[in-house]
C-alpha atoms as a printed R data frame, in Angstrom:
   type eleno elety resid chain resno       x       y        z
1  ATOM     1    CA   MET     A     1  88.093 -34.526  -63.052
2  ATOM     2    CA   ASP     A     2  88.743 -35.027  -66.915
3  ATOM     3    CA   LEU     A     3  92.529 -35.714  -67.266
4  ATOM     4    CA   GLY     A     4  92.451 -35.922  -70.997
5  ATOM     5    CA   ARG     A     5  94.906 -38.160  -72.819
6  ATOM     6    CA   GLY     A     6  98.633 -38.328  -72.310
7  ATOM     7    CA   ILE     A     7 100.861 -36.899  -69.613
8  ATOM     8    CA   PRO     A     8  99.210 -34.619  -67.300
9  ATOM     9    CA   ARG     A     9 101.449 -31.618  -66.757
10 ATOM    10    CA   ARG     A    10  99.336 -29.506  -64.562
11 ATOM    11    CA   CYS     A    11  96.366 -30.215  -62.160
12 ATOM    12    CA   ASP     A    12  93.017 -28.319  -62.542
13 ATOM    13    CA   CYS     A    13  94.066 -26.404  -59.464
14 ATOM    14    CA   GLY     A    14  96.985 -24.907  -61.452
15 ATOM    15    CA   ALA     A    15  99.892 -26.768  -59.714
16 ATOM    16    CA   ALA     A    16 102.392 -28.752  -61.708
17 ATOM    17    CA   THR     A    17 102.239 -32.412  -61.483
18 ATOM    18    CA   VAL     A    18 104.948 -34.533  -59.820
19 ATOM    19    CA   VAL     A    19 106.089 -38.198  -60.369
20 ATOM    20    CA   LEU     A    20 105.961 -40.318  -57.273
21 ATOM    21    CA   THR     A    21 106.386 -44.016  -56.680
22 ATOM    22    CA   SER     A    22 103.670 -46.210  -55.056
23 ATOM    23    CA   ASN     A    23 104.722 -48.336  -52.022
24 ATOM    24    CA   THR     A    24 101.375 -50.227  -51.580
25 ATOM    25    CA   ALA     A    25 101.189 -53.829  -51.587
26 ATOM    26    CA   ARG     A    26  99.057 -53.888  -54.705
27 ATOM    27    CA   ASN     A    27 101.289 -51.623  -56.812
28 ATOM    28    CA   PRO     A    28 104.683 -51.749  -55.282
29 ATOM    29    CA   GLY     A    29 107.193 -49.619  -57.252
30 ATOM    30    CA   ARG     A    30 104.619 -48.368  -59.730
31 ATOM    31    CA   ARG     A    31 105.174 -44.674  -60.718
32 ATOM    32    CA   PHE     A    32 102.319 -42.185  -60.999
33 ATOM    33    CA   TYR     A    33 101.684 -38.539  -61.655
34 ATOM    34    CA   ARG     A    34  99.894 -36.570  -58.926
35 ATOM    35    CA   CYS     A    35  99.213 -32.983  -58.179
36 ATOM    36    CA   GLY     A    36 102.305 -31.302  -56.751
37 ATOM    37    CA   ALA     A    37 100.329 -29.299  -54.262
38 ATOM    38    CA   ILE     A    38  97.581 -31.540  -52.914
39 ATOM    39    CA   SER     A    39  96.536 -35.084  -53.078
40 ATOM    40    CA   GLY     A    40  92.792 -36.004  -53.189
41 ATOM    41    CA   GLU     A    41  89.795 -36.761  -55.165
42 ATOM    42    CA   ASN     A    42  89.567 -33.487  -57.092
43 ATOM    43    CA   HIS     A    43  93.348 -33.404  -58.044
44 ATOM    44    CA   VAL     A    44  95.446 -35.095  -60.645
45 ATOM    45    CA   PHE     A    45  96.203 -38.954  -60.153
46 ATOM    46    CA   LYS     A    46  97.290 -41.000  -63.181
47 ATOM    47    CA   TRP     A    47  99.617 -44.057  -63.531
48 ATOM    48    CA   LEU     A    48 102.767 -43.102  -65.332
49 ATOM    49    CA   ASP     A    49 102.764 -46.204  -67.653
50 ATOM    50    CA   GLU     A    50  99.123 -45.511  -68.681
51 ATOM    51    CA   ALA     A    51  99.836 -41.763  -69.304
52 ATOM    52    CA   HIS     A    52 103.036 -42.658  -71.481
53 ATOM    53    CA   ASP     A    53 100.944 -45.210  -73.547
54 ATOM    54    CA   GLU     A    54  98.319 -42.546  -74.130
55 ATOM    55    CA   GLU     A    55 100.888 -39.956  -74.907
56 ATOM    56    CA   PHE     A    56 102.576 -42.145  -77.578
57 ATOM    57    CA   VAL     A    57  99.110 -42.384  -79.371
58 ATOM    58    CA   VAL     A    58  98.584 -38.705  -79.215
59 ATOM    59    CA   VAL     A    59 102.085 -37.913  -80.563
60 ATOM    60    CA   ALA     A    60 101.772 -40.675  -83.287
61 ATOM    61    CA   ASN     A    61  98.410 -39.177  -84.372
62 ATOM    62    CA   LYS     A    62  99.986 -35.636  -84.635
63 ATOM    63    CA   LEU     A    63 102.869 -37.077  -86.707
64 ATOM    64    CA   VAL     A    64 100.489 -38.719  -89.127
65 ATOM    65    CA   THR     A    65  98.532 -35.309  -89.448
66 ATOM    66    CA   MET     A    66 101.737 -33.476  -90.027
67 ATOM    67    CA   GLU     A    67 103.093 -35.968  -92.646
68 ATOM    68    CA   GLN     A    68  99.712 -35.576  -94.501
69 ATOM    69    CA   ASP     A    69  99.889 -31.800  -94.268
70 ATOM    70    CA   LEU     A    70 103.382 -31.875  -95.595
71 ATOM    71    CA   ALA     A    71 102.412 -34.179  -98.552
72 ATOM    72    CA   ASP     A    72  99.628 -31.835  -99.404
73 ATOM    73    CA   ILE     A    73 101.894 -28.787  -99.306
74 ATOM    74    CA   LYS     A    74 104.343 -30.634 -101.668
75 ATOM    75    CA   ALA     A    75 101.604 -31.642 -104.085
76 ATOM    76    CA   ASP     A    76 100.588 -27.946 -104.367
77 ATOM    77    CA   LEU     A    77 104.120 -26.799 -105.279
């Protein structure tokens, strides 16, 4: 499954994602996104901290593009 970058909002099955908290010994208290309908190999699973880091990069890149577009529009006026 290709999750793409950033926060997964929907699973490939169409279900919305939910945020849960790990209670494993390896990742106690670590939050993650998971398919809201079914857990398993073919459904969304992504650590929340990693998703948020990726989302920040995606949004920052969009902001840079928008700032450049605005500068281009201003230059054309």
